[in-house]
C-alpha positions in Angstrom: 2.5 2.0 -15.9 1.6 0.0 -13.1 4.2 -2.7 -11.9 3.1 -5.8 -10.0 5.3 -8.2 -8.0 5.0 -11.0 -5.6 3.7 -10.6 -2.1 6.2 -8.9 0.3 5.4 -11.1 2.9 7.7 -14.2 3.8 6.8 -17.9 3.6 5.6 -17.8 7.2 3.0 -15.0 6.3 2.3 -16.4 2.7 -1.3 -17.0 3.1 -2.1 -13.4 4.5 -4.1 -11.6 1.8 -4.6 -14.5 -0.5 -8.1 -13.5 -0.8 -7.0 -10.0 -1.7 -6.4 -9.2 -5.2 -7.0 -6.5 -7.9 -10.5 -6.8 -9.7 -11.0 -5.7 -13.2 -14.3 -3.8 -13.8 -15.8 -3.3 -17.1 -18.2 -0.6 -18.6 -21.7 -2.0 -19.3 -20.9 -1.0 -23.0 -17.8 -3.1 -23.0 -17.5 -5.3 -26.2 -14.3 -7.1 -25.3 -12.2 -7.8 -22.2 -9.7 -5.0 -23.5 -12.2 -2.5 -22.5 -11.4 -2.2 -18.9 -13.1 0.8 -17.3 -11.5 0.6 -13.9 -9.5 -1.7 -11.4 -10.8 -2.2 -7.8 -7.7 -2.3 -5.8 -7.1 -3.7 -2.0 -5.5 -1.3 0.1 -3.4 -2.5 3.1 -2.9 0.0 5.9 0.0 -0.8 8.3 0.7 1.0 11.6 4.1 -0.1 12.4 4.2 2.0 15.6 1.2 0.1 17.0 1.7 -3.2 15.3 -1.7 -3.1 14.0 -3.2 -3.0 10.5 -6.4 -2.6 8.4 -7.6 -3.6 5.0 -9.9 -1.5 2.9 -10.9 -4.3 0.4 -12.5 -1.9 -2.4 -10.5 1.3 -3.6 -10.5 2.8 -7.0 -7.9 4.5 -8.9 -9.6 7.8 -8.4 -9.9 7.6 -4.7 -7.8 10.0 -2.7 -5.8 8.8 0.3 -7.2 11.4 2.8 -10.7 10.2 2.0 -9.6 6.4 2.6 -7.6 7.1 5.7 -10.5 9.2 7.2 -12.6 6.1 6.8 -10.6 4.4 9.4 -9.1 7.4 11.4 -11.5 10.4 11.2 -10.5 13.5 12.8 -13.5 13.7 15.1 -15.0 10.9 16.9 -13.9 8.1 19.2 -10.2 6.8 18.7 -9.8 3.1 17.8 -9.6 1.1 20.9 -5.9 0.6 20.7 -5.3 4.3 20.7 -7.5 5.5 23.5 -4.8 6.9 25.5 -3.0 9.0 23.1 -5.5 9.3 20.2 -2.7 10.0 17.8 -4.2 8.2 15.1 -6.3 11.0 13.3 -6.2 11.5 9.7 -4.7 15.1 10.0 -1.9 13.8 12.4 -0.6 11.0 10.2 1.9 10.8 7.6 1.7 8.0 4.9 4.5 6.1 3.1 4.7 3.7 0.5 8.0 1.4 0.2 9.6 1.6 -3.4 11.0 -1.4 -5.1 9.8 -3.6 -2.1 10.1 -6.7 -4.1 11.4 -7.5 -7.7 8.8 -7.1 -10.2 7.3 -9.8 -12.4 9.0 -9.7 -15.8 6.1 -11.4 -17.7 2.5 -12.7 -17.2 4.0 -16.2 -17.1 6.1 -15.2 -14.3 3.0 -13.8 -12.4 0.9 -16.9 -13.2 3.6 -19.1 -11.8 3.6 -17.3 -8.7 0.1 -16.7 -8.3 -1.4 -20.2 -9.6 1.6 -22.5 -9.0 2.7 -20.9 -5.8 6.3 -20.6 -6.7 8.2 -18.7 -4.2 9.5 -15.4 -5.5 9.7 -12.8 -2.3 13.0 -11.4 -2.3 13.3 -8.0 -0.5 16.0 -5.6 -0.7 18.6 -5.3 2.2 17.2 -2.8 4.8 20.0 -0.3 4.1 18.7 -0.1 0.4 15.2 0.3 0.8 13.5 3.3 -0.6 10.5 5.1 0.4 8.2 7.9 -0.9 6.2 10.2 1.7 2.7 10.3 0.0 0.6 13.5 -0.1 -2.6 12.7 1.3 -4.2 14.5 -1.4 -2.8 11.8 -3.9 -4.9 9.6 -5.8 -4.6 5.6 -5.8 -3.4 6.2 -9.4 -0.8 8.5 -8.7 0.6 5.7 -6.0 0.2 3.0 -8.5 2.3 5.0 -11.1 4.9 6.3 -8.7 8.3 5.6 -10.2 9.8 2.9 -8.4 6.6 1.6 -7.1 5.9 -2.1 -7.2 2.6 -3.2 -6.0 3.7 -6.4 -3.9 0.9 -9.4 -4.6 -1.4 -6.7 -6.1 -2.3 -5.1 -2.6 -1.5 -1.4 -2.2 0.5 -0.9 1.1 0.4 2.1 2.9 2.6 2.8 6.1 1.2 5.2 8.7 2.8 7.1 11.3 1.5 9.6 13.8 3.7 13.0 12.9 5.3 13.5 16.2 5.5 9.9 17.6 8.8 8.0 18.7 8.2 5.4 16.1 7.9 7.9 13.2 11.1 9.8 14.4 13.2 6.2 14.4 11.8 5.5 10.9 12.9 9.1 9.6 16.3 8.5 11.5 16.7 5.0 9.8 15.3 6.0 6.3 15.4 9.7 6.2 18.1 9.9 3.5 16.1 7.2 1.4 12.7 9.1 1.5 11.4 11.1 -1.6 8.1 13.0 -1.7 5.0 11.9 -3.9 2.9 15.2 -4.4 -0.5 15.3 -5.5 
């Protein structure tokens, strides 16, 4: 199943993404709230090498990662303003990662509500040396990411970390976490 946890952001950034949350969608034939047809998920794209980010507010479980990344970084066309010199950020030149067990998952609906409604602090990240990652095949669906073993959706926002393949930041990331990276195939 899909596992939710509190936001991965610290108290200083607590309000980031408070307007971002999954939205339940019901089919027109639904007769009860139990008949959810889909969930609309926000997707946070982080580019650690350039200290930039983007948000795609509406993604669906059937969306494919390459389609979503291409919306922001098509292979043809103009580069984003902060990548004009190198033009490294193109869909075909990017590696995608998700962090596994980035936060402790909620154990119950009540615990989730305490965090969401009452703003009970629960951000508890793993020590850096125990962090695990999955290299996401860009042909994966959002549902495949959501159901990846060990993946906790922090704050209800799917987060992808993107690195240009041959960049210095990507090499440093691999040096630091290479032993802790699994592969999520489509």
